[in-house]
C-alpha positions, -999 to +999 in steps of 0.1 A: +158+048+154+183+056+180+208+034+164+203+051+130+206+085+147+241+075+160+253+057+129+242+080+100+269+107+108+296+080+109+284+066+075+285+101+060+320+106+072+331+074+055+314+083+023+333+116+023+364+096+020+352+080-012+331+106-031+342+142-041+329+172-022+305+181-051+286+149-044+274+162-010+245+186-008+215+192+014+200+158+004+229+139+016+228+159+049+190+153+054+193+117+067+211+131+098+179+147+110+153+121+098+157+096+127+153+123+153+123+138+135+106+104+131+110+097+169+096+130+179+068+135+152+058+099+146+046+084+113+051+106+083+017+099+068+000+120+095+021+151+088+031+153+052+019+179+028+011+157-002-027+159+002-026+197+005-004+201-025-027+180-046-057+200-035-039+232-043-032+218-078-070+211-081-078+247-072-052+261-096-068+242-125-101+261-119-086+295-126-103+308-157-096+345-154-060+353-145-069+388-138-092+376-109-075+345-096-091+344-062-126+350-077-121+322-102-112+297-075-141+307-052-166+306-080-154+272-093-154+257-058-190+269-051-202+254-084-185+221-076-199+219-041-234+227-053-234+203-081-221+175-059-248+182-034-275+182-060-262+150-076-274+130-046-310+138-055-308+127-092-326+097-104-307+063-104-302+062-143-283+096-143-246+090-143-225+112-119-190+112-106-201+095-074-218+067-093-189+058-116-183+021-119-150+011-103-122-001-124-124-038-114-161-041-111-174-075-103-210-069-114-225-061-080-246-082-057-268-111-073-305-110-065-310-135-037-333-165-043-345-187-013-325-219-011-298-207-036-262-219-031-233-197-024-214-208-055-243-195-077-246-161-060-210-150-056-206-117-076-182-119-106-181-105-141-168-121-172-153-100-201-145-107-237-158-130-264-173-163-250-162-194-269-182-226-263-163-258-259-172-293-246-161-307-212-160-344-209-142-374-192-117-367-165-119-330-168-157-331-161-152-354-131-124-332-117-146-300-120-177-317-105-158-332-076-142-299-067-174-280-067-192-306-045-163-306-020-161-268-018-198-259-015-206-255+022-244-261+017-237-295+001-214-309+028-242-327+047-255-343+015-223-356-001-231-392+006-268-390-001-273-366-030-272-393-057-298-415-040-332-409-055-349-421-023-335-394+000-355-365+014-335-337-004-360-311-016-337-282-025-338-279-063-303-263-063-287-293-044-304-317-068-292-298-098-257-298-084-258-335-079-268-342-115-238-322-127-233-294-152-241-293-189-215-308-212-209-275-230-192-247-212-183-211-221-146-200-221-137-164-214-103-146-217-109-123-187-128-123-154-133-098-126-137-111-091-127-102-055-114-068-068-089-085-092-088-086-130-076-120-142-063-128-177-055-162-191-019-168-201-029-169-238-047-135-235-018-119-216+009-129-240+028-099-253+014-075-226+036-056-202+013-065-173+009-100-157-026-108-145-024-146-149-008-155-115-031-173-091-028-182-055-051-203-033-048-213+003-043-250+011-058-269+040-035-254+065-043-216+067-016-207+093+014-204+071+022-191+036+040-223+029+006-241+026-005-218-003-006-232-039+008-210-067+000-214-103-009-198-137-043-193-151-049-214-182-086-211-189-117-195-174-148-218-177-184-209-169-205-240-161-242-240-162-265-264-145-298-276-160-332-263-148-347-230-139-337-206-125-304-203-142-275-216-121-239-207-132-206-209-115-171-200-128-140-223-125-103-214-130-083-240-147-047-235-135-013-250-140+001-255-105+036-253-094+051-280-071+040-271-035+065-294-019+099-282-005+115-290-038+093-266-058+083-240-032+105-224-005+098-196+019+124-174+037+121-179+075+129-143+083+116-122+054+085-144+044+097-143+008+082-170-013+099-186-043+087-212-067+105-234-091+090-229-126+104-261-139+085-283-115+047-290-115+021-304-092+020-342-097-018-345-091-045-337-116-065-310-097-066-281-122-098-264-111-106-239-084-136-217-078-132-181-090-143-168-056-114-185-039-086-170-062-061-144-051-038-127-076+000-128-076+027-121-101+061-137-106+094-119-109+125-137-122+159-131-106+184-109-125+211-136-120+227-159-146+237-185-121+222-219-128+209-222-092+187-192-097+175-194-133+146-218-125+134-199-093+110-169-095+098-148-067+061-145-057+046-111-051+011-109-037-013-081-050-038-062-029-072-059-044-084-025-056-108-007-034-104-033-006-089-022+027-074-050+048-084-046+085-067-064+113-086-090+132-100-076+165-086-095+195-110-110+221-094-090+249-114-059+251-094-044+280-061-044+262-051-011+247-044-009+209-009-007+198+002+028+191+029+040+167+064+045+181+068+081+192+086+099+219+063+119+241+091+137+259+116+159+241+151+163+255+160+199+251+196+208+247+205+233+275+228+262+265+253+269+292+256+306+299+288+317+315+286+351+333+318+373+328+319+402+352+352+416+337+349+448+318+353+443+281+384+460+266+379+487+240+403+492+211+420+526+209+426+540+173+461+550+185+471+514+191+464+510+229+437+494+249+413+517+266+405+505+301+434+480+302+449+500+331+416+502+349+412+476+375+381+463+392+393+478+425+394+514+413+356+515+410+335+510+440+301+515+423+284+513+389+280+551+389+317+556+387+320+531+358+293+550+339+311+583+346+343+570+332+326+557+300+308+589+294+340+609+297+358+586+272+329+590+247+331+628+250+368+627+242+361+605+212+335+631+200+360+660+204+385+640+183+360+635+155+351+673+155+388+681+153+393+657+124+364+673+105+379+707+108 
C-alpha cells in the first residue's frame, strides 16, 4: 500500500505525456487517494454503501401513492414485517419466501436406516429423463471395484465379503459384495454438493459449461494431485434387495495428470491441462459425492504451444461458505486485516508576522508605509491612527457624493 501511494502519482505523470488532457478527469485522479484510504479505513467491504443503496431501492419500489411517499413506504414495510413474522407459524405445506427451494437443491437429507452405508445415504437429486441401459464386462468391474474401494464402511471386509462362511450380518454390505443390477439409469443432469452437473452431450450448444469435473488424488496437500476431466455420463446403480439401495456414479474422460498433461504455476497456483492428452488407465468412474466442479478456458493465442492448453477455474458451490480450519493453538490471536491504527496528521506551519499590513491609497500611495514600529509605543496609539484614517476616508466619500 505504501509503495502504491508513492508510485501512483509518478505513473499518472507519465500517462499525461501520452494521453491528451481531455482523458484525465476525477476517475483518473481517484487512485491517488485510494491507497491512503485503504490503509486508514481497512477493507472496503465493511464500509461501502452498496447494501444501503440496494435497500433504498427496495423501499422505493413500495411507493404506491406518489402524493404520500413516506406513508407508502411505512405502510408497505409494516405489512412486509408482519407477513414475514406470521409465515413462521404456517403449516409445513404452505410455501413462503423463507421456504423456497434453493437453486441447486440436492433433495435434502435421506431418512437414516440402521446399518445403512454412506454411499446410499448421501443427498443428491437427478434431473431429466432417465434412459435405461445395460452395464456389463469391464465397465461393470470398474464401477464395482471403485465403489468397494471408496466406501469407508466396507474397508474392513474387502478380503472377506465374498466368502459365504464369514460372519458379516449387515445386509447392506452383503448387497454391496454381490454387485449392482445389470441395468442402470442414465440421467443428463445431477445436483450434488451445491453444484449442477451436465453431461457433455446435454451441454452442447449452451453458453454455460457444467461438465467440468475435478477430484482429489491420493495426495491432498497440493493442487497438482487433483484429477481433471469432463463428465460423459451420469449412471444410477441399484443393488438388489429391500430396502432400495442406490448410488450415483460419474463416468468421466480424464486428462493426463502427469507433468506432460497437467502443469501448475508455482507462484500463482494456476492450473493448466493439455486437452490433447488423456489418462492412460481405464478408471472412468467416481462417486457423485466426491465431485467438484470446474470449467475450462482456452487461451486467446494462436501460437502452437498454447492451442492445446486450457486453463482450469474452480467453482464455489452455491449456498456454501468455506470456513478456514481452526488452528490447534487457542492462545494465538486471529489474523486481522491490515489497517493503520495511527493517523499521521499533516501539521500546518503558522508564521506569525508582527509587521503592520500596508493599506492601498486611492491616490497611488501606501498608507502607513512611512509609519515605523518605533513611532508607536502601545496598541492604543495604533488604534488611534487607524480611526483617524478611517474618518478621513469617510469625509472624502461624503465630499464625492456632494
